[in-house]
Structure formats: structure tokens, C-alpha cells
N, C-alpha and C positions, 0 to 999 in steps of 0.2 A: 778656295781650299784645295784646288788641284795641285797647288804649288807648295803645300805644306811639307816641310822637311820632317822625315820620320827615321827612326832607328831601324836599320835593316835587320838588326838582330832581335827586334820585338816580336813576340808571338803574333800570328795572324788574327786570333780571337781578340787580343787586346787592340790590335789595329782597327778592326771593325767597330769595336766599342767606342774607340776614339773618334772615328768618322761619324758615327751616329750622334754622339754627344755634340760634335761640332755643327752638324746639320741642323739638330734640333735648336741649338743655341741661336743660329742664324735665322731659322724660321721664326722663332719667338721674337727676335729683334725686328724682323720685317713686319711681323704682325703689329708689334707695339707702334711702329711707324705708321702702318697703314690704317690702324683703327681710328685715330684722330681725323685723318683725311676722309674716311668713310662717313664718320659722324658729321663732319663739316658739310660734305656734299649733300647729306640728307636734310640737314637744317636749311641749307640754301634752297633746296628743292621745295621745302615745306613753305619757306617765306617768299618764294617767287610769286610775283603778281602778274596776271591773275591765276589762281589755281581752283577757283569754284565759280558757279554762275553769278552773274551781275544782274541786279534788278534795275530797270530803267522805268521810273515812274512817268506815266503819260497823263497829264492833268486834264484830259478831255475824254469825251464819250468815244466808244468804239465806232468805227466805220466813217469817221470824218476825215478830212484831209490831213489834219495834224497827226492823228492816229496812224494814218497810212504812211505818212513820211517818216515818223519816228520808228515804226516797225521796220521800214526799209533800212534806216540807219542801224537799228539793232541787229538785223540779220547780217548785214555787211560787217559790222563790228565783231559779231560772233566768229565769223570766219577768220578775221584778222587776228583777234586775240586768242583764238583757240578755246574759248569757253562760251557757254550760252549767255546771251544778253536778253533777259526775259522782260517783256513789257507788262507793266501793271497799271490798269486804268484807274485814276482817282479824279473823276471830273468834278467840277463846281468851283465856286469862288473865283471865276474868271481865270482859271489856270493857276491860282496861287496855292491850291491844295498840295501840289507836288513839293513845293518849297516847305510848306508847313509839315508834311508827312515825313520829310527827309531830316528834320531837326533832331529827332532822337536816334538817328542812325549813327553807327560808328564811322569815323572818317577814314575808312579803309579802302574806299574805291568800289565797293561792292553794292552801294546804293547811290543811284544817280537820278537826276530828273531834268526835264526840259525847263528852260528858263524863259518863259514868255515875257513880253514887255510889261505886262500888268503887274508883275512882282515888284517893279521899281516905282509903280504908281499907287498901289493899294495902301502902303503904310502912310501915305499922305492923306488918304481919304477915310481910313477907319483904323481902329486898333488892330494890330496883327502881332502874332507871336514870333516874328522873324524880322531880322534886319537883312535886307538883300545884299548888303555889302559885307557886314561883319560876320554873318552866319552862313555864307555860302562861298564855296571855292568855285570860281569860274574856270571851267576846263577848256572849252572850245566853242566859239560861235561858228554856225554851219550854214544857215539859210535865213530866209524871211518870207513874209507874206505879201500878197497882192490883195488889197481890200476893195470891195465893191459895194455899190448900192444897186439893188434890183427891186423890181416891182412885179406884182402879179399881173397877168394879162388883162384882168377885168378892172384893174385900178383906173380911177378916172384921170389919168395923166399918162403921157407917153415919153416925156423928156424930164430932165432934171429941172428946167426952168418952169415947166408946167406943174411939176410937183410943188415947187416953192409957191407958185400962185395959188394952188389948191390949199396948201397948208395955211397960207395967210388968210384965206377966206374961211378956213375951218380950224381955228387954233386949238391945239391939243386933241383933236379928233383923229388925226392920221397916225396910226400906229406903225411901229417898225420893231422887228425882232433883232436881238443882238445876243452875243455869247456871254453875257454877265456884266453886272454893274462894275464899272471901272475897267473893263476891257477896252482894247484899242477900237474895235467896231462900235462900242458904245460912245466913247469920248470923242472919237472922230466926228461922228454924226452931231453930237452935242456941240462941238466946236463949230462945225459947218452951220448948224441951226442958228447959233448966236450970230454968226456973221451974216446969215441970210435974213435974219429977223423973223424967224418962224418958231412955233412951239409944236413939238412932235410928242407922241406918247410912246416912250420906250418900254419894250417888254422883254425881260431877260429870259434866256433859255440856257440850258446846261451845255449845249454844244451845237455845232453846225447842222448835225443830222436832224436834230429836233426842230431847228428853225425851218429847214427845207420841208419837213413834214407839215409844219403849221402853215406855211405860206401856199403849198401845193393843195392843202386841204381846205383853203378858203378862210383860215383863221387870222391871216395877216395880209396886209396889202403891200408891205414893203419890208425889206431886210437889209441889214448892214452886216456883211460877213466877209469871209475870205473866198478863195477861188472854187469852192464847192458849187458856187453859183454858176460858174461858167459852163459846165456841161449842160445844165438845165436850160441855160439861155441858148446854147447851140441846138438843143432839142426843141426849141420853140415853146418851152413851158414857162419861162420867165423872160421879163424884159430887163436889160441892163441899162440903167440910167446914167451911171458914171463909175469911174474908178477913182481911187484916192492916192495914187502914187504921183511921183514927180513927172513921170512919163506915162504914156498910153501903154496899155498891155498889148503884147504881140498878138494875143488871141483875137482882140477886137480893135484894130488900129483906127477904125472909124468912129469909136466911142470916146468922147472927150472926157478929160479928167475934171474933177470938181474945180480945180483951179482955172482950167481953161474956160469953165462955164462962168467965171467971174468971182468965185469965192476962194480966198486964199487958205485953203485947208489941204495939207499934204500929210499922209500918214503911211509910213513905212516902218516895218517892225522886224529887225533882226532878232533871231533867237539861236540858242545853242544848248550845251549840256553843262550841268553844274553838279557839285557834290556838297557834303557837309563841310563846315569850316575845319580847318586844321589837318588837311590832307597832306600826306608825304609828297613833297615836290617830285620825287622820282615816279611815284604812282600817277600823279597828274600828267607827267610827260608821256608815260606809256598810254594813258587814255587819250590825251591830246593827239599823239601820233596816230593812234588807231582810227580815231573819228575823222582826222584829216584824210587818212587814206580811203575812207568810205566815200569821199567826194570824187574819187577816181573810179568808183564802182559803177559800171553802165546801168545796173539795175537801180541804184540809188538816183543817178541823174535822170533816168527814165521816169521815176516816181516824182522828182522835183518838177520836171517838165510837164508831167501830167496835171499838176496843180499850179503851174505857172509861178514857181518859186525859184528865185535866183540862188546862186552860190554866194554866200557872204561869210568867208572864212576869217576868223581872228583867232590867234593863239591865246594861251591863258593870260599872259601879260596884258596884251591889247584888249582882250575881252573884259578883263577887270577895269581897265581905265575907261572903256566904253560904258560899263555899268555904273561907275561913279559919276560920269557926266550925265547919263540918262536919269539917274535918281534925282539929281538936282533939276534937270530940265522938266521932269514929269511934275515936280513940286510946283514949278512956276505954272505949268499948264492947269493943274488942279485948282490952284488959287485963282487963276484968271477966270475959270469957269464957275467959281463959287462952290466948289465941291470938296473943299478941304475939311478935314475932320475938326470937330470942336474940342477944344482943350478941355 
């Protein structure tokens, strides 16, 4: 407007009025252009994910290794995402309560759960209110477990082979604790027992912490569980009979696996994070990228190492394919062990 041509003979007051009208008109025009941009930015900020706390359901009791590992992931993811990732314990049903509790949640990425191997197995064993393939969005696989068989120090055996001999002489009288009917620690021992020709007495508990209290308190002579056993073995409070992986654990390289003892039972259990069905692929990518980055966090790796858990990363696509394969494989295992649900 500084180049506007004016009539030199026009009075000054009239010129001032003209300038004011011109400036006001330009300001109004600028405001009309700026308003939509401002509203659009506000809307984008409101829709940006995430913009509020995320709930991560932990389907195990507090203080166990799974709880500790998932809380480490949640703390790291909180820093990466810029919002709190809050852990909520819902123990029971062999870790399946997380998937069940998530079914009523909105698929907006603000309700997540751990996906333990048992969720692919339980629908083959009993009626469930979820389908692990159709009702869950698989976001990222992160790690897995090391499974162990341990005994109390006063148990009448010191090795796995001695345990088998004792169980054969006392069918159904040797008890062992596990983390719930249908969980990997339960079915791994049932598979091993079948191959060894022995009958054991399985006793379910809600979580690893309860099993450890029971065996240290003299209520159990044997336990099938994850690596919460290892610190107690190192402290001389329990005896490690065998591990169930394809390889020996680094913590006890002198302790043979079940397979090395002569029985072909291997149990390794990858797990990750999932959400309700129907999640926006863009939200899934944000969560996958964030949880993938947690695997570079020294505090997360320190926690995984503490419980002898390896890094097993799969993106959403690969994790979904793994879930489909595992769902079918677990069906075959359940049927072979005679544990399939009746129609």
C-alpha cells in the first residue's frame, strides 16, 4: 500500500481516512486467511497420537520377572512417546486376562497388553471370549522367556533323571507349581512327562512370585517357571534340574537342557505388545517404532539380562504371521496332549 497513487490535491484528513480503511481491509483479509490455518493446526494437535497416558495391561502378579520387564519397557516407551505408559496388573488365566480385558477397549492405541504364548493356546483348551488372531492387533514382538525346572533342596532327587526315577516309583505324588493351566510352564512339563512316562501332580498359581513363596515355604518340591528361579539357585536356595530351551542358559552352562537329558521337549516363548482389533495403521507404526527403540535403552537391556531374556524383535507384519503359525501349532500340541476342549 506504500505505492498507492493518491491525488495531491486531496485533503490530509481524507487521505488518513483512506489509509485507515485500506489497512483495516488488509488486516481483515489476513485474518480470514489465518483463521482456517489456526483451526487446522489446533485440530491436528488434538488428533496427534499420543496425547494422553497409555495403559499397558500386565497379565501377571506384581514383583515377578514379567512384571519387571514390562515396567522397564513402559518406562522407556514413556520417554520415547512423551506420554506416560501406565502398567495395570490383571493376573490370572495364564496371562490371558490381558487379552480379555482389552476387548472392550477402543482401538485408539491407548489400551495395550502383553501377548504371552498362552493366548494362542487357551482357545483350543477352553471356551474364551477372544480370538487371538481376529480380535488383536499385533504391534511388536520384543523378547522371550527362559524356562527352568527347579527343585527344593530337601527334594529326594538331585538331577532330572533322578527326578524321573522318583516319579515313576511314586506316580501322581510328586507335585510341581506352574503359572496357570494352559501356560507354557504347565504344558512344557506335561509334554516332558508324557515323553518320560511319568505322572506328576500339577498345581497352578497366579504368578511366579507365589510359586517361589510356596517352594521356599516347603509347600512344593518342584517348580516349572521362568528365570525368577535363577537368582534363588545362585543363592543356594533351590536346585536347578534342567532348562527347556534349545540351548543351555548362559547363567548355568553346566546344567543340561531337557533335550540333552534324553527327552525331546523344547520350549521357547517369544512375546510382545498388542492392542484391540481395528487399530489405525499409522498408530500401530508409532507404537511399533517406539517399542523397537526401547530395545536400544540400556536400562531395558539391563532388565532383560537380569532375567536372562533375549531380544526377539518382530515388526507388526512379521508378528502377525508368527501369531497365525503359533495358533495352529498350539492346536496340534493341545490335541497331542489330550487337552483339547470338548465340543
